[in-house]
N, C-alpha and C positions, 0 to 999 in steps of 0.2 A: 247501297253496299251490301254486298252478299253475307249471309249469315253462316257461320260454321255449324252445320247441323251434327256433326259427329264428335262428341265428347269436349265441347267447350273451346276456349281458346287455346292456340298452341303453346304459349308459355306455362300453361297450366299442366298440359300434358307431359312438356318437358322437364318441368320442375317435379313432377311425380315420378317420373322416371330416375331422377338423382335421388329422390328420396328412397325410393326402392332399392337402389345400389346401395346406398349407404346402410340401410335397414338390413341388408343381406350380410354386408361386411361385419356390422356391428353384432348382428345375430348369432353369426357363425362363430366370431371371436369369443363371445360371451358363453358359448356352449363349450368351447375349447378351454375356456377358463375354469368352467365347472368341471371339465373332465381332468384339468391338471390338479385342481383342488381335491377332487373326489378320490383319484388314483395316484397322487404324488409322483407325477410322471415328468415334472420340470416344464420348460417353456413349450414343449412340443406340442400340447392341445391348443394352445393359443395360437402357436404358428401354423400348424394344420388348419385350424378353424378360420384363421384370418385369409389362408390361400384358398380354401374352398369358398369363402365369401366373396373374395374378390373374383374367383372364376365363375361362380353363379350369378354373381352381380353383373359381370361383364357380360356373360351369355344373355341375361334378360335385356340388359341395355341394348345391346346390339340387335336383338330379336324385335324388340319395340321400336328402335330406330329403323328398321327396315319396313316394318309395318306402316309407320308414319310417312316414310318417304314414298311408298307405293300410293297411300291415301292422298298426299299431296300432289302426285303426279296425275292420279286419276281425276282430282279436282280441277287440275290446271287444263287437262283435256276438256273436261265438261265446260268450263268457263270459256275456253277457247272456242269450242263449237258453239256456244251462245253468242260470242262476240262475232262469229263469222257472218251473221245475219243481223245486221244492226236496224233494219226496218221492221224486223219482228218484234212483237212485245215481249218482254222477259217476265217471268212469273217469278218473285222472289219470296 
């Protein structure tokens, strides 16, 4: 069985991406709440903070997903080239 040399198991990487997304939304929302309380500007700080958190979180999520997809395709090509020559010894 081949081991994953880059960053541990796949589920761990994807759960980390989800946590980063949630942290971005919560963090920006809390900053918006602080702005609302400091400047008494109603719900606008929370709304703008939540929207910025969603945009930033989605940007980061998509960026990391594309990187993970490229890494998976490269790993598939590498494992495919190793399986093309079944008589040769594989180094794992």
